[in-house]
TIVO-2410 file (N, C-alpha, C; in nm, 3 decimals):
# residues 169
REC num residu      c1      c2      c3 atome chaine
REC   1      M   2.989  -4.305  -0.375     N      A
REC   1      M   2.806  -4.381  -0.350    CA      A
REC   1      M   2.752  -4.275  -0.231     C      A
REC   2      K   2.844  -4.284  -0.102     N      A
REC   2      K   2.778  -4.165  -0.025    CA      A
REC   2      K   2.841  -4.056  -0.053     C      A
REC   3      T   2.937  -3.975  -0.091     N      A
REC   3      T   2.942  -3.884  -0.207    CA      A
REC   3      T   2.807  -3.776  -0.251     C      A
REC   4      K   2.725  -3.902  -0.334     N      A
REC   4      K   2.660  -3.884  -0.453    CA      A
REC   4      K   2.510  -3.835  -0.341     C      A
REC   5      L   2.546  -3.939  -0.283     N      A
REC   5      L   2.418  -3.912  -0.133    CA      A
REC   5      L   2.388  -3.823  -0.061     C      A
REC   6      A   2.538  -3.740  -0.045     N      A
REC   6      A   2.490  -3.657   0.056    CA      A
REC   6      A   2.514  -3.520  -0.051     C      A
REC   7      S   2.534  -3.533  -0.140     N      A
REC   7      S   2.536  -3.420  -0.252    CA      A
REC   7      S   2.381  -3.384  -0.299     C      A
REC   8      L   2.318  -3.526  -0.334     N      A
REC   8      L   2.157  -3.544  -0.317    CA      A
REC   8      L   2.128  -3.455  -0.192     C      A
REC   9      G   2.125  -3.502  -0.106     N      A
REC   9      G   2.072  -3.462   0.035    CA      A
REC   9      G   2.087  -3.317   0.074     C      A
REC  10      L   2.213  -3.228   0.052     N      A
REC  10      L   2.212  -3.119   0.042    CA      A
REC  10      L   2.177  -3.055  -0.037     C      A
REC  11      G   2.154  -3.061  -0.218     N      A
REC  11      G   2.071  -3.013  -0.260    CA      A
REC  11      G   1.908  -2.989  -0.266     C      A
REC  12      I   1.848  -3.125  -0.184     N      A
REC  12      I   1.729  -3.148  -0.113    CA      A
REC  12      I   1.702  -2.996  -0.048     C      A
REC  13      L   1.821  -3.023   0.066     N      A
REC  13      L   1.774  -2.911   0.191    CA      A
REC  13      L   1.823  -2.777   0.114     C      A
REC  14      S   1.885  -2.770   0.053     N      A
REC  14      S   1.876  -2.605  -0.007    CA      A
REC  14      S   1.804  -2.585  -0.086     C      A
REC  15      A   1.693  -2.643  -0.186     N      A
REC  15      A   1.574  -2.611  -0.257    CA      A
REC  15      A   1.484  -2.602  -0.137     C      A
REC  16      T   1.490  -2.677  -0.034     N      A
REC  16      T   1.347  -2.681   0.068    CA      A
REC  16      T   1.390  -2.533   0.175     C      A
REC  17      L   1.502  -2.486   0.164     N      A
REC  17      L   1.525  -2.340   0.275    CA      A
REC  17      L   1.504  -2.263   0.148     C      A
REC  18      L   1.528  -2.252   0.010     N      A
REC  18      L   1.492  -2.174  -0.076    CA      A
REC  18      L   1.354  -2.118  -0.050     C      A
REC  19      A   1.246  -2.288  -0.088     N      A
REC  19      A   1.102  -2.265  -0.063    CA      A
REC  19      A   1.070  -2.233   0.017     C      A
REC  20      V   1.137  -2.232   0.132     N      A
REC  20      V   1.083  -2.157   0.224    CA      A
REC  20      V   1.053  -1.970   0.259     C      A
REC  21      T   1.210  -1.936   0.224     N      A
REC  21      T   1.241  -1.827   0.227    CA      A
REC  21      T   1.164  -1.768   0.132     C      A
REC  22      I   1.122  -1.803   0.062     N      A
REC  22      I   1.049  -1.710  -0.103    CA      A
REC  22      I   0.938  -1.663  -0.026     C      A
REC  23      A   0.888  -1.820   0.016     N      A
REC  23      A   0.691  -1.837   0.052    CA      A
REC  23      A   0.712  -1.700   0.200     C      A
REC  24      S   0.816  -1.708   0.267     N      A
REC  24      S   0.788  -1.628   0.376    CA      A
REC  24      S   0.824  -1.518   0.384     C      A
REC  25      A   0.915  -1.471   0.249     N      A
REC  25      A   0.894  -1.284   0.191    CA      A
REC  25      A   0.782  -1.286   0.107     C      A
REC  26      Q   0.715  -1.394   0.052     N      A
REC  26      Q   0.580  -1.352  -0.010    CA      A
REC  26      Q   0.467  -1.323   0.102     C      A
REC  27      E   0.455  -1.388   0.220     N      A
REC  27      E   0.409  -1.376   0.320    CA      A
REC  27      E   0.442  -1.282   0.469     C      A
REC  28      R   0.507  -1.196   0.433     N      A
REC  28      R   0.549  -1.103   0.533    CA      A
REC  28      R   0.415  -1.089   0.613     C      A
REC  29      K   0.418  -1.087   0.748     N      A
REC  29      K   0.294  -1.094   0.813    CA      A
REC  29      K   0.394  -0.948   0.968     C      A
REC  30      G   0.285  -0.855   0.987     N      A
REC  30      G   0.335  -0.742   1.091    CA      A
REC  30      G   0.332  -0.853   1.201     C      A
REC  31      K   0.433  -0.786   1.319     N      A
REC  31      K   0.474  -0.880   1.402    CA      A
REC  31      K   0.333  -0.836   1.537     C      A
REC  32      V   0.268  -0.741   1.546     N      A
REC  32      V   0.167  -0.709   1.613    CA      A
REC  32      V   0.042  -0.742   1.589     C      A
REC  33      T  -0.041  -0.697   1.414     N      A
REC  33      T  -0.105  -0.687   1.406    CA      A
REC  33      T  -0.156  -0.839   1.281     C      A
REC  34      N  -0.037  -0.912   1.268     N      A
REC  34      N  -0.065  -1.032   1.170    CA      A
REC  34      N  -0.118  -0.948   1.007     C      A
REC  35      L  -0.115  -0.831   1.000     N      A
REC  35      L  -0.158  -0.778   0.887    CA      A
REC  35      L  -0.030  -0.787   0.788     C      A
REC  36      P  -0.046  -0.790   0.643     N      A
REC  36      P   0.048  -0.791   0.588    CA      A
REC  36      P   0.158  -0.639   0.581     C      A
REC  37      V   0.230  -0.648   0.590     N      A
REC  37      V   0.360  -0.590   0.534    CA      A
REC  37      V   0.430  -0.575   0.429     C      A
REC  38      P   0.470  -0.464   0.322     N      A
REC  38      P   0.395  -0.366   0.331    CA      A
REC  38      P   0.249  -0.401   0.292     C      A
REC  39      R   0.149  -0.263   0.349     N      A
REC  39      R  -0.002  -0.288   0.318    CA      A
REC  39      R  -0.014  -0.116   0.298     C      A
REC  40      F  -0.116  -0.075   0.265     N      A
REC  40      F  -0.160   0.023   0.230    CA      A
REC  40      F  -0.272   0.096   0.348     C      A
REC  41      V  -0.270   0.229   0.367     N      A
REC  41      V  -0.388   0.243   0.458    CA      A
REC  41      V  -0.387   0.413   0.456     C      A
REC  42      S  -0.487   0.484   0.487     N      A
REC  42      S  -0.509   0.624   0.498    CA      A
REC  42      S  -0.480   0.661   0.631     C      A
REC  43      L  -0.458   0.786   0.594     N      A
REC  43      L  -0.469   0.905   0.745    CA      A
REC  43      L  -0.635   0.943   0.799     C      A
REC  44      K  -0.615   0.946   0.928     N      A
REC  44      K  -0.749   0.882   0.990    CA      A
REC  44      K  -0.788   1.071   0.991     C      A
REC  45      T  -0.722   1.146   1.037     N      A
REC  45      T  -0.697   1.254   1.085    CA      A
REC  45      T  -0.671   1.377   0.919     C      A
REC  46      S  -0.666   1.537   0.984     N      A
REC  46      S  -0.670   1.630   0.880    CA      A
REC  46      S  -0.493   1.665   0.947     C      A
REC  47      E  -0.434   1.647   1.041     N      A
REC  47      E  -0.307   1.606   1.134    CA      A
REC  47      E  -0.283   1.527   1.169     C      A
REC  48      G  -0.096   1.458   1.156     N      A
REC  48      G  -0.085   1.338   1.195    CA      A
REC  48      G   0.084   1.369   1.175     C      A
REC  49      N   0.100   1.375   1.290     N      A
REC  49      N   0.265   1.402   1.334    CA      A
REC  49      N   0.360   1.305   1.316     C      A
REC  50      V   0.411   1.272   1.234     N      A
REC  50      V   0.537   1.195   1.155    CA      A
REC  50      V   0.669   1.170   1.237     C      A
REC  51      R   0.697   1.060   1.314     N      A
REC  51      R   0.826   1.115   1.430    CA      A
REC  51      R   0.955   1.008   1.419     C      A
REC  52      R   1.090   1.052   1.399     N      A
REC  52      R   1.191   0.944   1.387    CA      A
REC  52      R   1.176   0.847   1.414     C      A
REC  53      G   1.131   0.803   1.551     N      A
REC  53      G   1.133   0.664   1.584    CA      A
REC  53      G   0.950   0.590   1.651     C      A
REC  54      P   0.965   0.499   1.693     N      A
REC  54      P   0.790   0.483   1.731    CA      A
REC  54      P   0.760   0.501   1.897     C      A
REC  55      S   0.809   0.585   1.930     N      A
REC  55      S   0.751   0.682   2.101    CA      A
REC  55      S   0.705   0.842   2.106     C      A
REC  56      L   0.632   0.880   2.212     N      A
REC  56      L   0.640   1.009   2.193    CA      A
REC  56      L   0.785   1.085   2.232     C      A
REC  57      T   0.876   1.032   2.301     N      A
REC  57      T   0.971   1.111   2.316    CA      A
REC  57      T   1.105   1.148   2.156     C      A
REC  58      H   1.063   1.102   2.083     N      A
REC  58      H   1.126   1.074   1.952    CA      A
REC  58      H   1.080   1.254   1.874     C      A
REC  59      R   1.180   1.300   1.789     N      A
REC  59      R   1.152   1.395   1.789    CA      A
REC  59      R   1.001   1.372   1.620     C      A
REC  60      I   0.947   1.512   1.645     N      A
REC  60      I   0.867   1.505   1.529    CA      A
REC  60      I   0.966   1.580   1.388     C      A
REC  61      D   0.940   1.524   1.321     N      A
REC  61      D   1.008   1.556   1.164    CA      A
REC  61      D   0.938   1.669   1.104     C      A
REC  62      W   0.807   1.567   1.065     N      A
REC  62      W   0.730   1.675   1.042    CA      A
REC  62      W   0.562   1.611   1.026     C      A
REC  63      V   0.470   1.669   0.959     N      A
REC  63      V   0.309   1.660   1.010    CA      A
REC  63      V   0.248   1.639   0.861     C      A
REC  64      F   0.199   1.556   0.877     N      A
REC  64      F   0.087   1.497   0.759    CA      A
REC  64      F  -0.005   1.560   0.783     C      A
REC  65      K  -0.048   1.657   0.662     N      A
REC  65      K  -0.141   1.734   0.692    CA      A
REC  65      K  -0.277   1.735   0.571     C      A
REC  66      R  -0.290   1.566   0.549     N      A
REC  66      R  -0.386   1.561   0.450    CA      A
REC  66      R  -0.519   1.449   0.465     C      A
REC  67      R  -0.630   1.471   0.552     N      A
REC  67      R  -0.695   1.363   0.564    CA      A
REC  67      R  -0.733   1.271   0.458     C      A
REC  68      S  -0.715   1.134   0.447     N      A
REC  68      S  -0.775   1.032   0.378    CA      A
REC  68      S  -0.615   1.023   0.314     C      A
REC  69      M  -0.534   1.100   0.278     N      A
REC  69      M  -0.396   1.076   0.220    CA      A
REC  69      M  -0.361   0.912   0.229     C      A
REC  70      P  -0.300   0.857   0.136     N      A
REC  70      P  -0.293   0.743   0.151    CA      A
REC  70      P  -0.117   0.704   0.175     C      A
REC  71      L  -0.095   0.607   0.260     N      A
REC  71      L   0.019   0.557   0.292    CA      A
REC  71      L   0.048   0.417   0.322     C      A
REC  72      R   0.217   0.410   0.297     N      A
REC  72      R   0.218   0.247   0.321    CA      A
REC  72      R   0.297   0.234   0.428     C      A
REC  73      V   0.224   0.131   0.503     N      A
REC  73      V   0.324   0.090   0.610    CA      A
REC  73      V   0.399  -0.027   0.590     C      A
REC  74      T   0.523   0.009   0.621     N      A
REC  74      T   0.638  -0.096   0.647    CA      A
REC  74      T   0.714  -0.137   0.750     C      A
REC  75      A   0.655  -0.107   0.850     N      A
REC  75      A   0.688  -0.183   0.983    CA      A
REC  75      A   0.569  -0.155   1.088     C      A
REC  76      E   0.625  -0.236   1.194     N      A
REC  76      E   0.501  -0.211   1.336    CA      A
REC  76      E   0.624  -0.212   1.493     C      A
REC  77      H   0.562  -0.116   1.531     N      A
REC  77      H   0.627  -0.187   1.685    CA      A
REC  77      H   0.532  -0.110   1.743     C      A
REC  78      G   0.440  -0.208   1.826     N      A
REC  78      G   0.370  -0.189   1.989    CA      A
REC  78      G   0.271  -0.103   1.921     C      A
REC  79      H   0.254   0.015   1.912     N      A
REC  79      H   0.126   0.127   1.887    CA      A
REC  79      H   0.156   0.204   1.736     C      A
REC  80      W   0.269   0.190   1.715     N      A
REC  80      W   0.303   0.239   1.612    CA      A
REC  80      W   0.329   0.172   1.491     C      A
REC  81      R   0.300   0.298   1.392     N      A
REC  81      R   0.352   0.210   1.276    CA      A
REC  81      R   0.436   0.301   1.155     C      A
REC  82      R   0.541   0.249   1.119     N      A
REC  82      R   0.596   0.301   1.029    CA      A
REC  82      R   0.573   0.315   0.910     C      A
REC  83      V   0.532   0.422   0.808     N      A
REC  83      V   0.478   0.478   0.697    CA      A
REC  83      V   0.547   0.538   0.589     C      A
REC  84      E   0.478   0.552   0.479     N      A
REC  84      E   0.583   0.625   0.407    CA      A
REC  84      E   0.479   0.684   0.305     C      A
REC  85      D   0.447   0.793   0.260     N      A
REC  85      D   0.391   0.854   0.127    CA      A
REC  85      D   0.470   0.783  -0.004     C      A
REC  86      R   0.350   0.858  -0.116     N      A
REC  86      R   0.417   0.829  -0.237    CA      A
REC  86      R   0.559   0.863  -0.294     C      A
REC  87      D   0.610   0.968  -0.187     N      A
REC  87      D   0.740   0.993  -0.219    CA      A
REC  87      D   0.845   0.947  -0.151     C      A
REC  88      G   0.824   0.811  -0.116     N      A
REC  88      G   0.894   0.721  -0.007    CA      A
REC  88      G   0.924   0.847   0.106     C      A
REC  89      L   0.892   0.938   0.147     N      A
REC  89      L   0.922   0.998   0.309    CA      A
REC  89      L   0.813   0.941   0.392     C      A
REC  90      G   0.889   0.997   0.534     N      A
REC  90      G   0.758   0.934   0.614    CA      A
REC  90      G   0.857   0.826   0.731     C      A
REC  91      G   0.787   0.796   0.852     N      A
REC  91      G   0.857   0.747   0.962    CA      A
REC  91      G   0.755   0.748   1.041     C      A
REC  92      W   0.752   0.697   1.177     N      A
REC  92      W   0.675   0.673   1.281    CA      A
REC  92      W   0.546   0.762   1.288     C      A
REC  93      V   0.394   0.708   1.310     N      A
REC  93      V   0.246   0.745   1.292    CA      A
REC  93      V   0.215   0.660   1.442     C      A
REC  94      H   0.144   0.703   1.516     N      A
REC  94      H   0.074   0.649   1.597    CA      A
REC  94      H  -0.061   0.530   1.543     C      A
REC  95      Y  -0.083   0.438   1.579     N      A
REC  95      Y  -0.156   0.346   1.452    CA      A
REC  95      Y  -0.319   0.410   1.510     C      A
REC  96      S  -0.378   0.505   1.609     N      A
REC  96      S  -0.494   0.522   1.594    CA      A
REC  96      S  -0.539   0.687   1.477     C      A
REC  97      L  -0.393   0.725   1.443     N      A
REC  97      L  -0.390   0.846   1.308    CA      A
REC  97      L  -0.466   0.717   1.182     C      A
REC  98      L  -0.408   0.619   1.148     N      A
REC  98      L  -0.452   0.577   1.035    CA      A
REC  98      L  -0.558   0.527   1.036     C      A
REC  99      S  -0.592   0.477   0.935     N      A
REC  99      S  -0.739   0.368   0.916    CA      A
REC  99      S  -0.738   0.311   0.802     C      A
REC 100      G  -0.782   0.191   0.793     N      A
REC 100      G  -0.770   0.057   0.697    CA      A
REC 100      G  -0.922   0.112   0.585     C      A
REC 101      V  -0.929   0.244   0.580     N      A
REC 101      V  -1.028   0.285   0.468    CA      A
REC 101      V  -0.944   0.328   0.368     C      A
REC 102      R  -0.938   0.229   0.258     N      A
REC 102      R  -0.852   0.290   0.182    CA      A
REC 102      R  -0.878   0.413   0.025     C      A
REC 103      S  -0.760   0.465   0.011     N      A
REC 103      S  -0.743   0.561  -0.064    CA      A
REC 103      S  -0.647   0.568  -0.172     C      A
REC 104      V  -0.635   0.668  -0.240     N      A
REC 104      V  -0.545   0.648  -0.341    CA      A
REC 104      V  -0.499   0.791  -0.383     C      A
REC 105      I  -0.415   0.848  -0.459     N      A
REC 105      I  -0.350   0.973  -0.512    CA      A
REC 105      I  -0.312   0.979  -0.647     C      A
REC 106      V  -0.366   1.056  -0.719     N      A
REC 106      V  -0.362   1.080  -0.860    CA      A
REC 106      V  -0.237   1.075  -0.903     C      A
REC 107      E  -0.176   1.055  -0.965     N      A
REC 107      E  -0.029   1.054  -1.015    CA      A
REC 107      E  -0.026   1.112  -1.140     C      A
REC 108      K  -0.114   1.096  -1.218     N      A
REC 108      K  -0.114   1.180  -1.339    CA      A
REC 108      K  -0.208   1.284  -1.387     C      A
REC 109      D  -0.146   1.404  -1.433     N      A
REC 109      D  -0.234   1.476  -1.412    CA      A
REC 109      D  -0.414   1.492  -1.522     C      A
REC 110      L  -0.474   1.506  -1.529     N      A
REC 110      L  -0.589   1.506  -1.580    CA      A
REC 110      L  -0.635   1.330  -1.634     C      A
REC 111      L  -0.688   1.314  -1.503     N      A
REC 111      L  -0.678   1.110  -1.492    CA      A
REC 111      L  -0.824   1.112  -1.489     C      A
REC 112      T  -0.847   1.048  -1.654     N      A
REC 112      T  -1.017   1.057  -1.695    CA      A
REC 112      T  -1.063   0.897  -1.649     C      A
REC 113      L  -1.141   0.971  -1.551     N      A
REC 113      L  -1.277   0.822  -1.475    CA      A
REC 113      L  -1.363   0.832  -1.594     C      A
REC 114      R  -1.354   0.649  -1.618     N      A
REC 114      R  -1.478   0.617  -1.716    CA      A
REC 114      R  -1.574   0.481  -1.674     C      A
REC 115      T  -1.702   0.507  -1.737     N      A
REC 115      T  -1.784   0.416  -1.692    CA      A
REC 115      T  -1.761   0.298  -1.654     C      A
REC 116      R  -1.676   0.196  -1.697     N      A
REC 116      R  -1.657   0.090  -1.691    CA      A
REC 116      R  -1.503   0.105  -1.739     C      A
REC 117      P  -1.421  -0.023  -1.715     N      A
REC 117      P  -1.267  -0.055  -1.740    CA      A
REC 117      P  -1.260  -0.067  -1.871     C      A
REC 118      D  -1.234   0.059  -1.938     N      A
REC 118      D  -1.227   0.024  -2.068    CA      A
REC 118      D  -1.211   0.191  -2.144     C      A
REC 119      V  -1.086   0.202  -2.231     N      A
REC 119      V  -1.047   0.340  -2.234    CA      A
REC 119      V  -1.115   0.380  -2.342     C      A
REC 120      K  -1.229   0.275  -2.427     N      A
REC 120      K  -1.336   0.360  -2.471    CA      A
REC 120      K  -1.466   0.373  -2.419     C      A
REC 121      A  -1.474   0.348  -2.294     N      A
REC 121      A  -1.589   0.388  -2.212    CA      A
REC 121      A  -1.573   0.468  -2.218     C      A
REC 122      P  -1.723   0.573  -2.222     N      A
REC 122      P  -1.735   0.692  -2.197    CA      A
REC 122      P  -1.697   0.745  -2.030     C      A
REC 123      A  -1.627   0.898  -2.040     N      A
REC 123      A  -1.587   0.940  -1.941    CA      A
REC 123      A  -1.704   1.004  -1.869     C      A
REC 124      T  -1.670   1.017  -1.733     N      A
REC 124      T  -1.748   1.051  -1.644    CA      A
REC 124      T  -1.692   1.206  -1.527     C      A
REC 125      A  -1.557   1.186  -1.518     N      A
REC 125      A  -1.500   1.302  -1.484    CA      A
REC 125      A  -1.359   1.307  -1.524     C      A
REC 126      A  -1.270   1.409  -1.522     N      A
REC 126      A  -1.137   1.405  -1.516    CA      A
REC 126      A  -1.046   1.460  -1.383     C      A
REC 127      L  -0.963   1.395  -1.299     N      A
REC 127      L  -0.904   1.406  -1.188    CA      A
REC 127      L  -0.733   1.506  -1.231     C      A
REC 128      E  -0.725   1.626  -1.141     N      A
REC 128      E  -0.605   1.636  -1.111    CA      A
REC 128      E  -0.485   1.603  -1.018     C      A
REC 129      I  -0.394   1.605  -1.105     N      A
REC 129      I  -0.252   1.509  -1.052    CA      A
REC 129      I  -0.258   1.557  -0.862     C      A
REC 130      G  -0.274   1.495  -0.802     N      A
REC 130      G  -0.220   1.512  -0.655    CA      A
REC 130      G  -0.411   1.466  -0.554     C      A
REC 131      V  -0.496   1.431  -0.649     N      A
REC 131      V  -0.661   1.424  -0.617    CA      A
REC 131      V  -0.610   1.339  -0.527     C      A
REC 132      V  -0.712   1.349  -0.372     N      A
REC 132      V  -0.701   1.182  -0.314    CA      A
REC 132      V  -0.831   1.114  -0.345     C      A
REC 133      A  -0.874   1.025  -0.350     N      A
REC 133      A  -1.005   0.952  -0.410    CA      A
REC 133      A  -0.988   0.799  -0.320     C      A
REC 134      R  -1.165   0.780  -0.274     N      A
REC 134      R  -1.136   0.649  -0.209    CA      A
REC 134      R  -1.154   0.526  -0.303     C      A
REC 135      L  -1.109   0.471  -0.273     N      A
REC 135      L  -1.048   0.322  -0.358    CA      A
REC 135      L  -1.185   0.255  -0.371     C      A
REC 136      G  -1.245   0.181  -0.444     N      A
REC 136      G  -1.335   0.071  -0.457    CA      A
REC 136      G  -1.274  -0.054  -0.532     C      A
REC 137      K  -1.337  -0.117  -0.594     N      A
REC 137      K  -1.307  -0.244  -0.684    CA      A
REC 137      K  -1.199  -0.221  -0.728     C      A
REC 138      C  -1.089  -0.351  -0.753     N      A
REC 138      C  -0.966  -0.344  -0.823    CA      A
REC 138      C  -0.943  -0.479  -0.903     C      A
REC 139      D  -0.952  -0.458  -1.053     N      A
REC 139      D  -0.909  -0.571  -1.095    CA      A
REC 139      D  -0.755  -0.550  -1.170     C      A
REC 140      L  -0.656  -0.629  -1.258     N      A
REC 140      L  -0.533  -0.629  -1.286    CA      A
REC 140      L  -0.491  -0.492  -1.323     C      A
REC 141      E  -0.605  -0.449  -1.413     N      A
REC 141      E  -0.535  -0.337  -1.449    CA      A
REC 141      E  -0.619  -0.189  -1.413     C      A
REC 142      W  -0.741  -0.204  -1.346     N      A
REC 142      W  -0.809  -0.092  -1.336    CA      A
REC 142      W  -0.839  -0.129  -1.168     C      A
REC 143      C  -0.884   0.014  -1.181     N      A
REC 143      C  -1.013   0.080  -1.025    CA      A
REC 143      C  -1.096   0.151  -1.015     C      A
REC 144      R  -1.195   0.118  -0.931     N      A
REC 144      R  -1.298   0.212  -0.951    CA      A
REC 144      R  -1.253   0.341  -0.842     C      A
REC 145      L  -1.315   0.477  -0.855     N      A
REC 145      L  -1.257   0.537  -0.771    CA      A
REC 145      L  -1.365   0.637  -0.719     C      A
REC 146      T  -1.378   0.721  -0.627     N      A
REC 146      T  -1.514   0.823  -0.590    CA      A
REC 146      T  -1.416   0.919  -0.523     C      A
REC 147      S  -1.458   1.038  -0.565     N      A
REC 147      S  -1.415   1.164  -0.548    CA      A
REC 147      S  -1.475   1.275  -0.584     C      A
REC 148      G  -1.518   1.346  -0.499     N      A
REC 148      G  -1.566   1.486  -0.459    CA      A
REC 148      G  -1.749   1.477  -0.604     C      A
REC 149      G  -1.794   1.361  -0.559     N      A
REC 149      G  -1.910   1.305  -0.620    CA      A
REC 149      G  -1.890   1.220  -0.717     C      A
REC 150      Y  -1.794   1.217  -0.772     N      A
REC 150      Y  -1.798   1.142  -0.887    CA      A
REC 150      Y  -1.731   1.019  -0.861     C      A
REC 151      K  -1.772   0.921  -0.972     N      A
REC 151      K  -1.762   0.750  -0.952    CA      A
REC 151      K  -1.703   0.691  -1.134     C      A
REC 152      G  -1.634   0.650  -1.107     N      A
REC 152      G  -1.597   0.582  -1.248    CA      A
REC 152      G  -1.446   0.480  -1.218     C      A
REC 153      W  -1.414   0.434  -1.295     N      A
REC 153      W  -1.304   0.343  -1.372    CA      A
REC 153      W  -1.151   0.442  -1.379     C      A
REC 154      A  -1.012   0.368  -1.313     N      A
REC 154      A  -0.952   0.461  -1.373    CA      A
REC 154      A  -0.808   0.336  -1.397     C      A
REC 155      P  -0.730   0.332  -1.495     N      A
REC 155      P  -0.639   0.238  -1.505    CA      A
REC 155      P  -0.525   0.279  -1.364     C      A
REC 156      K  -0.483   0.145  -1.347     N      A
REC 156      K  -0.443   0.132  -1.182    CA      A
REC 156      K  -0.276   0.241  -1.181     C      A
REC 157      A  -0.246   0.210  -1.320     N      A
REC 157      A  -0.088   0.248  -1.312    CA      A
REC 157      A  -0.049   0.383  -1.311     C      A
REC 158      R  -0.226   0.474  -1.337     N      A
REC 158      R  -0.175   0.605  -1.307    CA      A
REC 158      R  -0.204   0.726  -1.122     C      A
REC 159      I  -0.221   0.579  -1.078     N      A
REC 159      I  -0.252   0.607  -0.926    CA      A
REC 159      I  -0.153   0.549  -0.797     C      A
REC 160      W  -0.151   0.556  -0.742     N      A
REC 160      W  -0.070   0.546  -0.598    CA      A
REC 160      W  -0.131   0.495  -0.523     C      A
REC 161      G  -0.106   0.371  -0.433     N      A
REC 161      G  -0.215   0.361  -0.358    CA      A
REC 161      G  -0.257   0.210  -0.337     C      A
REC 162      V  -0.205   0.149  -0.431     N      A
REC 162      V  -0.253   0.004  -0.433    CA      A
REC 162      V  -0.147  -0.070  -0.495     C      A
REC 163      G  -0.146  -0.173  -0.506     N      A
REC 163      G  -0.028  -0.294  -0.558    CA      A
REC 163      G  -0.084  -0.356  -0.653     C      A
REC 164      P   0.014  -0.302  -0.757     N      A
REC 164      P  -0.015  -0.358  -0.893    CA      A
REC 164      P  -0.089  -0.513  -0.884     C      A
REC 165      D  -0.054  -0.600  -0.847     N      A
REC 165      D  -0.119  -0.751  -0.890    CA      A
REC 165      D  -0.242  -0.752  -0.778     C      A
REC 166      E  -0.284  -0.646  -0.706     N      A
REC 166      E  -0.383  -0.621  -0.605    CA      A
REC 166      E  -0.539  -0.672  -0.704     C      A
REC 167      I  -0.617  -0.705  -0.622     N      A
REC 167      I  -0.740  -0.769  -0.663    CA      A
REC 167      I  -0.851  -0.708  -0.575     C      A
REC 168      R  -0.928  -0.651  -0.582     N      A
REC 168      R  -1.012  -0.596  -0.456    CA      A
REC 168      R  -1.156  -0.600  -0.522     C      A
REC 169      D  -1.235  -0.638  -0.433     N      A
REC 169      D  -1.394  -0.733  -0.487    CA      A
REC 169      D  -1.470  -0.595  -0.408     C      A
***
């Protein structure tokens, strides 16, 4: 009888720990900002030094040279954010070089923008691969983009800078 109760107790404890672990993994927050990590941001300036570590004493590995380029924040340390681009390359960038204004980059050539989120809707423009666009509303499959004076809806699967399950109003 004691063995069955002990087994039942261990089973309940294990299930509780598993549920807490899953919940904390899904709701991971940055220790500095308390914002979700990972999350998407954009480069605020036309140049941003990317360093090996989170301080000015660390070596600059390269420089991001594209204003509004979408980046993914993967870690936080003081005033520094570890970011990566669409190719998974990155390093540490000072938070003052980043913006919460969302942008995306076109992943597939000649991405058609449409008047509404429907493949049969009229086209408003076609964007080349590598174009950076401002991100607007998103549903589960489509996002509203603005670029070069053009606006329209594009399939979420053809852009980088927004989560696959992310919905924006």
